[in-house]
N, C-alpha and C positions, 0 to 999 in steps of 0.2 A: 431439247435433248436429255436435259436435267429431268422433266418429268417423266420422261420413256422410263430413264434407269431408275428412277424413283418408285415407279410403277413395279416395275419387274423385280424390284428390291422389296418389295410390301407383299406381291404375291407369292415370291420365293416363302417368306416370311411366315405368312400364313400356311403354305404347305409344311414349313418345318414345324410349324404349330400344332398340325394335323399328326404328322408325323412324331409327335410326343404319346398321341394314343393311339395311333393305329400302326402296330407291330411291326406290318412291311412296308412302311413310308420310310425314307429315313429320314434324319431329324438334320444333323451338322451338314453334309452336302447342301441344302437348302439353304440353312442358316452359312454357311462358307459364301454360295453365291449371292444372298442378298448384301454380305458384306462387298464382296465386290462391285454391288451396283450400288450400293449407298455412298462409294466410294467412288462413285464418278457422278454424284448426284446432288447429297447430300451429309456436310460433315456432321450436322447434329442427329440423324437418324444412323450415321456410322458409327459416331462416339456413343450414342445409346446402345446400338448392336455390341459393339467392342466391351462395352462394362458393364453389360447384362450377367445378372450373377450364374444363370441356368446355360446360358451359351456362349458368353465371351470367351471364359478360358478356354475351350476347345476351340474358336476362331482363333486368339490370339496365338496359342500353341504351333497350330500349324502354320499360321503363316510366320511365323518367326524360325522356327526349327521344323516344319512339314511332319512334326509329330501327331500321334495319335495314341491316346490313355489306354494301355493294358484292360483294362475294363471293358471299355469300348470295342476291343479286339477280342474279346471274349463272346461279348455279346454277341457281336457280329457275325460269329463264325458260327455260333447257337444258331442263330437264325438263318443262316445259309444253308446249313445240316439238315434244318426242320424243314424248311422252304425245298430242298432237294428231297427230301425223307417224305413228303408228301405228295410229290410228283409222283416217287415211285408207289407209291399208295393208291394213286387215284390211275395206275395203268397208262402212264402218259406214253405215246410212240417211244420206240427208242433210238430214231432218229432226234428229236426234240429233247429226250435225255441226256444226247451225249451234248447235242450244240448245250444245252443248260449246265452241263458238269465241266464245260471247256470255259465258259464264262463266268459262273461260279468261283473255280479252280483261280483263273486271272485275277478275280476280287479278292479274293482271299491272300493270293500270292502278292498282291499290292496291298493291302493292308498289315500284313504282317511283315514286309520287308521296311516300313517306314518306322522311323525311331519312337521311342516311349517317353513320355514326358511325366 
């Protein structure tokens, strides 16, 4: 089972790394999942991720306080608005736009109701 969890963790790290360069792929959720999987498989990998200069602080803050950096909240909001604007510009069907607006509104509500760190 440890190999299974470690493999899932490594996949999530890979997807998170892709999210650093691909604007619509989220990084932190994949790193949070990786930390979850590494906690069940490898203390060494878990400690590496928690002490990582770039990803560690966000994971620790989420784990300890459920907090999201205000800068990340703003960037997420801008990205969500950009994605929805692109959907509008592409002339997506109204039903799809309504569903997208509802889902994205829930995501924004979740993000902005988390404490700051």
